[in-house]
C-alpha positions in Angstrom: 2.1 23.8 -34.2 5.3 24.7 -32.4 6.0 22.4 -29.5 7.0 24.2 -26.4 9.5 22.5 -24.1 10.0 24.4 -20.8 10.1 23.6 -17.1 6.3 23.4 -17.0 5.8 20.9 -19.9 9.0 18.9 -19.4 8.3 17.9 -15.8 4.8 16.7 -16.7 6.2 15.0 -19.7 8.8 13.1 -17.7 6.1 11.9 -15.2 3.9 10.8 -18.1 6.7 8.9 -19.8 7.6 7.2 -16.5 4.0 6.2 -15.9 3.4 4.7 -19.4 6.8 2.9 -19.3 6.0 1.2 -15.9 2.4 0.6 -16.9 3.8 -1.6 -19.8 6.4 -3.2 -17.6 3.8 -4.1 -14.9 1.3 -5.3 -17.5 3.9 -7.7 -19.0 5.0 -8.9 -15.6 1.4 -9.3 -14.4 0.4 -11.3 -17.5 3.4 -13.6 -17.1 2.9 -14.2 -13.4 -1.0 -13.9 -13.4 -0.6 -11.1 -10.8 -3.7 -9.0 -10.3 -1.7 -6.5 -8.2 0.6 -5.7 -11.0 -2.3 -5.1 -13.3 -4.0 -2.8 -10.8 -0.8 -0.8 -10.1 -0.2 -0.5 -13.9 -3.8 0.8 -14.2 -3.3 3.3 -11.4 -0.2 4.7 -13.1 -2.0 5.0 -16.4 -4.9 6.8 -14.7 -2.5 9.3 -13.2 -1.0 9.9 -16.6 -4.5 10.5 -18.1 -5.1 13.0 -15.3 -2.2 15.2 -16.1 -2.3 14.7 -19.9 -4.6 17.7 -20.7 -2.4 20.1 -18.8 0.8 18.6 -20.2 -0.1 19.1 -23.9 -1.5 22.5 -23.1 1.8 23.6 -21.6 3.4 22.1 -24.7 1.5 24.7 -26.8 -1.5 22.6 -28.0 -5.1 23.9 -27.8 -6.5 20.5 -28.7 -8.1 19.9 -25.2 -9.9 23.2 -25.2 -11.1 23.0 -28.8 -11.6 19.6 -30.5 -11.6 17.6 -27.2 -13.6 20.0 -25.1 -15.8 18.1 -22.7 -14.1 14.8 -23.3 -14.0 12.7 -20.0 -10.3 13.0 -19.1 -10.9 13.3 -15.3 -10.4 9.9 -13.7 -10.8 11.1 -10.1 -13.8 8.9 -9.3 -11.8 5.8 -10.3 -8.6 6.5 -8.4 -9.9 5.6 -4.9 -11.2 2.2 -5.8 -8.1 1.2 -7.7 -5.8 2.3 -4.8 -8.0 0.3 -2.4 -8.2 -2.9 -4.5 -4.5 -2.8 -5.2 -3.8 -3.0 -1.5 -6.2 -5.9 -1.1 -4.5 -7.8 -4.0 -1.0 -7.2 -2.5 -2.0 -8.6 0.9 -4.0 -11.6 -0.3 -2.7 -13.6 -3.3 -6.2 -15.2 -3.6 -8.0 -11.9 -4.0 -10.0 -11.6 -7.2 -12.4 -8.9 -8.3 -16.0 -9.9 -8.1 -19.0 -8.7 -10.0 -20.2 -6.7 -7.0 -16.9 -4.8 -7.0 -17.8 -3.3 -10.3 -20.3 -1.1 -8.3 -17.3 0.9 -7.1 -16.8 2.1 -10.6 -20.4 3.1 -11.1 -19.9 6.9 -10.3 -17.1 7.0 -12.8 -19.3 5.2 -15.5 -22.0 7.8 -14.9 -19.5 10.6 -15.3 -18.1 9.1 -18.6 -21.6 8.5 -19.9 -22.7 12.1 -19.2 -19.6 13.6 -20.8 -19.6 11.4 -23.9 -23.3 11.9 -24.5 -22.6 15.6 -24.9 -19.2 15.3 -26.5 -20.4 13.2 -29.5 -23.0 15.9 -30.4 -20.2 18.1 -31.7 -18.4 21.3 -30.7 -21.3 23.7 -31.2 -23.6 21.6 -29.0 -20.8 21.3 -26.4 -20.5 25.1 -26.3 -24.3 25.4 -25.9 -24.4 22.8 -23.1 -21.6 24.4 -21.2 -23.1 27.8 -21.2 -26.7 26.9 -20.6 -26.6 23.8 -18.5 -23.3 22.6 -17.2 -22.0 25.9 -15.8 -25.5 27.3 -15.0 -26.3 24.4 -12.6 -22.8 24.3 -11.1 -22.1 20.7 -12.3 -18.3 21.2 -12.0 -18.7 22.1 -8.3 -20.9 19.0 -7.7 -18.4 16.8 -9.6 -15.4 18.3 -7.8 -17.0 17.6 -4.4 -17.9 14.1 -5.4 -14.3 13.4 -6.5 -12.7 14.7 -3.4 -15.2 12.9 -1.1 -14.6 9.7 -3.0 -10.9 9.9 -2.7 -11.0 10.7 1.0 -13.4 7.8 1.5 -11.3 5.2 -0.3 -8.1 6.4 1.4 -9.8 6.0 4.7 -10.8 2.4 3.7 -7.2 1.7 2.6 -5.6 3.1 5.7 -8.0 1.1 8.0 -7.3 -2.0 5.9 -3.6 -1.4 6.2 -3.8 -1.1 9.9 -5.7 -4.4 10.2 -3.1 -6.0 7.9 -0.2 -4.8 10.2 -2.1 -6.2 13.2 -2.5 -9.6 11.4 1.2 -9.7 10.4 2.4 -9.2 14.0 0.2 -12.1 15.1 0.9 -14.4 12.2 4.5 -13.9 11.0 7.9 -13.9 12.7 9.3 -11.7 9.9 6.5 -9.2 9.9 8.5 -6.1 9.1 9.7 -7.5 5.7 6.0 -8.0 4.7 4.6 -4.8 6.1 4.3 -2.9 2.8 5.7 0.2 4.5 6.3 1.8 1.1 2.6 1.6 0.4 1.8 3.2 3.7 4.0 6.0 2.7 2.3 6.2 -0.7 -1.1 6.5 1.1 0.2 9.4 3.1 1.6 11.0 -0.1 -1.8 10.4 -1.8 -3.5 12.1 1.2 -1.3 15.1 0.7 -2.1 15.2 -3.0 -5.8 15.0 -2.4 -5.6 17.7 0.3 -3.6 19.9 -2.2 -6.4 19.3 -4.8 -8.9 20.3 -2.2 -7.0 23.5 -1.5 -6.9 24.4 -5.2 -10.6 23.6 -5.4 -11.5 25.8 -2.5 -9.5 28.7 -3.9 -11.2 28.5 -7.3 -14.7 28.1 -5.7 -14.1 31.3 -3.8 -13.9 33.1 -7.1 -10.1 33.3 -7.5 -9.2 32.5 -11.1 -5.9 30.7 -10.9 -3.5 31.1 -13.8 -2.3 28.0 -15.7 1.1 28.2 -14.0 -0.4 28.5 -10.6 -2.6 25.4 -11.2 0.6 23.6 -12.5 1.8 22.9 -9.0 -1.1 20.5 -8.5 -0.2 18.5 -11.6 3.5 18.5 -11.1 2.8 16.9 -7.7 0.9 14.1 -9.4 3.9 13.7 -11.8 6.2 13.3 -8.8 3.8 10.7 -7.3 3.9 8.8 -10.6 7.7 8.8 -10.6 8.1 7.6 -7.0 5.2 5.1 -7.1 6.2 3.4 -10.3 9.7 2.6 -9.0 8.6 1.5 -5.6 5.8 -0.7 -6.9 7.9 -2.4 -9.5 10.7 -3.2 -7.1 8.3 -4.5 -4.5 8.7 -8.3 -4.0 5.6 -10.3 -4.9 4.7 -12.3 -1.7 2.6 -15.1 -3.1 1.9 -16.7 0.3 0.1 -13.8 2.0 -3.6 -14.6 2.6 -4.9 -11.8 4.6 -8.6 -11.5 5.1 -10.0 -8.9 7.6 -12.8 -11.3 8.4 -10.3 -13.6 10.0 -9.1 -11.1 12.6 -10.0 -12.1 16.1 -13.3 -10.6 17.3 -13.6 -9.1 20.8 -15.8 -12.0 21.9 -13.1 -14.4 20.7 -10.6 -13.0 23.2 -12.2 -15.0 26.0 -9.9 -17.7 27.2 -10.5 -21.1 25.5 -9.4 -22.8 28.7 -9.3 -21.9 32.4 -6.3 -19.7 33.3 -4.5 -22.6 35.2 -4.8 -24.9 32.3 -3.6 -22.2 29.9 -0.4 -21.8 32.1 0.2 -25.6 32.0 -0.4 -25.8 28.2 1.8 -22.7 27.7 4.7 -24.4 29.5 4.3 -27.5 27.3 4.2 -25.5 24.1 7.2 -23.5 25.1 9.2 -26.7 25.9 8.4 -28.2 22.5 9.2 -24.9 20.8 12.6 -24.7 22.4 13.4 -28.4 22.1 12.8 -28.3 18.4 14.2 -24.8 17.9 11.4 -23.8 15.7 12.5 -20.2 15.9 15.5 -21.0 13.7 13.1 -21.1 10.7 13.2 -17.6 9.2 9.8 -18.0 7.6 8.0 -19.4 10.6 4.3 -18.4 10.8 1.8 -18.9 13.5 -0.1 -21.4 11.4 3.0 -23.4 10.6 4.0 -23.5 14.3 0.5 -24.7 15.2 0.7 -27.5 12.7 4.2 -28.5 13.9 3.0 -28.7 17.5 -0.4 -30.2 16.6 -2.4 -27.4 18.2 -5.2 -25.1 17.0 -3.7 -21.9 15.7 -6.3 -19.7 17.6 -5.5 -21.5 20.8 -1.7 -21.1 20.2 -2.2 -17.4 19.6 -4.1 -17.1 22.9 -1.4 -19.0 24.7 1.3 -16.6 23.4 -0.7 -13.5 24.1 -2.0 -14.4 27.6 0.7 -16.7 29.1 3.7 -14.9 27.6 2.2 -11.4 27.2 3.6 -11.0 23.7 2.4 -11.3 20.1 3.7 -14.0 17.9 6.3 -11.8 16.2 7.8 -10.7 19.6 7.7 -14.2 21.0 9.7 -15.8 18.2 12.2 -13.0 17.8 13.0 -12.9 21.5 14.3 -16.4 21.3 16.2 -15.7 18.2 18.0 -12.9 20.1 18.8 -15.3 22.9 20.1 -17.8 20.4 22.3 -15.1 18.8 23.8 -14.1 22.2 24.7 -17.7 22.9 26.1 -18.4 19.5 28.1 -15.1 19.2 30.0 -15.9 22.4 31.2 -19.3 21.1 34.9 -19.4 20.1 34.0 -21.7 17.2 31.9 -18.8 15.6 34.6 -16.1 15.8 35.3 -16.5 12.1 31.6 -15.6 11.2 30.3 -12.1 10.9 27.5 -11.0 13.2 25.1 -11.0 10.3 26.0 -14.6 9.4 25.4 -15.7 13.0 22.1 -13.8 13.1 21.0 -15.6 9.9 21.8 -18.9 11.5 19.6 -17.9 14.4 16.5 -17.4 12.3 16.7 -13.8 11.1 16.4 -13.1 7.4 17.7 -9.5 7.1 20.2 -7.3 8.6 17.7 -4.4 9.2 15.3 -6.7 11.1 18.0 -8.2 13.2 19.5 -4.8 14.2 16.1 -3.3 14.9 14.9 -6.3 17.0 18.2 -6.5 18.9 18.2 -2.8 19.7 14.6 -2.9 20.9 15.3 -6.0 23.1 18.6 -4.9 24.7 18.9 -1.1 24.1 22.3 -1.7 22.4 23.4 -2.6 18.9 24.8 -6.2 18.6 28.4 -5.0 18.4 27.9 -2.7 21.5 26.3 -5.6 23.4 29.2 -8.0 22.6 31.8 -5.4 23.5 30.1 -4.8 26.9 29.6 -8.4 27.7 32.1 -9.9 30.2 
C-alpha cells in the first residue's frame, strides 16, 4: 500500500501524534504524582485520537477501516462527555476520586461497544449482512448519532454549571481567585461546544440526504485535531493546585443567607474583625483564604463570610485585595521604596502576580499603577 501524505492526512496525523505524545507525558506525570486529573486528561486526549484515527488512515490511502475493521467500535462519542466532566471535578478538588456509582456514566458507551463487538467478531460476511438487513434498515446510526450529541451537550452543560459554581466559590474563599480560576478550561469548554455544534451541523446535513464527500467531512475531524493540539499543551502546562477542595454541596444555600446575628451585632463584630485584620495585616499573605483568615481570627468561616458580604458589601476576594491596593499606594509613596519596582512593592503588599495586581488596581482606581502614581500630588 502506498502511503499518501497530503494536507488532509498530515494535519490529522500531526494532531494524533500530539495527542499520543501528551497522553504518555500526562500518564507518567500522573503516576508519579498520583494525580487523577492527569490520568483523565491523558484519557481524553487518547479518546480524541481514536475518534479521528479512521479518517486519518483513510486519507493516508488505507482501506482497512472499511474492510477488515468494518463495524469495529471506533466512535468514542458517548465517553467524551463524562471524561470532560470528571476531569474538571478532579482539577478543582484534589480529594476527588471516582466511585463505583460513577461507572454508570460509562454504561451507554459499554452498550455501544458490546453491540458492535458482538457483530464484528462474527466475521466480514456477517457484518455485511447485519449492516444491510438490520443496522441501516432500523436507522441505528441515526439513533446512535442523536444519543452521542445529546450526551455531549448534557455533560457540557453539567461542566459549565459546575465551573460557574467553582468560580463563585473561588471568589468567596480565595484572595488570589484569578490564578486558580482555570480560565483555560472554560475556553476549552467553549471550544468543545463549538466542536459538538459543528458535528451536529454535519449530522443534520447528512440526515437530510446530502452525501458529503470525504474531503467535506474532513473539516469536522481537522477541528478535533486542532482541539487536541491546543488542549494538550494547555493541560500539561497547567499548574497542579493540590490544595483546592471544592465541593458544590458546600456552597451556601439560600436559606443559609439569613443573618446569623442581628444586624446591629453584625456591625459591631464586623468592626472588630476589621480591626484585627488590619492590625495583623493578614492581607499581606498572598495565599490567604477565607478558612485561614477565620482560623487566625478564631471565628466561624461561614460567619466571617457573612460579615464580609453584609457589613462590607464585598466578597472575600474584593475585601482582601482592596486593602492590598491601599497598602501599595502607601508603600509606593515612601522615599525608602524608590529603588524597588512597582511589581516588587505589589508583591510585598500581598499580590502574587503582575497580571492580578494590574487588573485589581485598574478596577479599583480606573488607572494603571504608573498612571496613578504620576497623577498623585
